C-alpha positions in Angstrom: 230.0 -253.0 -107.8 232.5 -252.2 -110.6 230.7 -249.8 -113.4 232.4 -247.7 -116.6 232.6 -243.9 -116.7 232.7 -243.7 -120.3 232.6 -239.6 -120.7 231.6 -237.0 -119.1 228.9 -235.0 -120.3 228.4 -232.1 -118.2 230.6 -230.6 -114.5 231.4 -230.3 -111.8 228.1 -229.7 -110.6 228.6 -228.1 -106.4 225.0 -230.3 -104.3 224.3 -226.4 -101.8 222.8 -228.6 -99.5 225.8 -231.5 -99.0 228.9 -229.6 -100.0 229.5 -232.4 -102.7 230.4 -231.8 -106.3 228.7 -234.3 -109.1 229.5 -234.8 -113.2 226.8 -236.3 -115.3 228.5 -239.4 -117.4 227.9 -241.6 -119.7 228.3 -244.2 -117.1 228.3 -248.8 -117.6 225.6 -250.6 -115.6 226.3 -254.6 -115.9 227.0 -253.7 -120.2 223.6 -250.9 -120.1 224.5 -247.0 -121.1 222.1 -244.5 -119.4 222.8 -241.4 -117.9 223.6 -241.0 -114.4 225.5 -238.6 -111.7 228.2 -239.6 -109.8 228.8 -237.7 -106.4 232.8 -236.4 -105.1 233.5 -235.0 -102.1 235.8 -232.1 -103.3 235.8 -229.9 -106.6 239.6 -231.5 -107.4 238.0 -234.6 -107.7 235.2 -234.3 -109.5 237.0 -231.8 -111.7 239.3 -235.0 -111.6 237.9 -236.9 -114.3 236.8 -234.1 -116.8 240.2 -233.9 -116.7 240.8 -237.6 -117.5 238.2 -237.5 -120.6 240.4 -234.0 -122.2 243.1 -236.7 -122.6 241.6 -239.9 -123.0 239.1 -242.3 -123.6 239.7 -244.6 -121.3 236.8 -245.0 -119.2 237.8 -245.3 -115.6 236.6 -247.9 -113.8 234.9 -246.9 -109.7 233.7 -248.9 -107.3 230.1 -248.5 -105.6 229.9 -249.7 -102.2 226.3 -252.3 -101.7 223.5 -251.1 -100.7 223.6 -248.2 -104.0 220.1 -246.7 -105.0 220.0 -244.8 -108.3 216.7 -242.5 -108.5 
């Protein structure tokens, strides 16, 4: 499943339980824009997305493996 990230709203944030990081983002799922968390294994990966949107307005496409459950 492909999603498009249009904006980082806040982040990166660290999840203390899993030692992973996430950004709260404006994400497009099948034409619908929603606020959702995008998870990363490292701070540098999460921060790289923040840096991208300081230099560009182009969305980032991400492949999400199925099954993918949104809370």
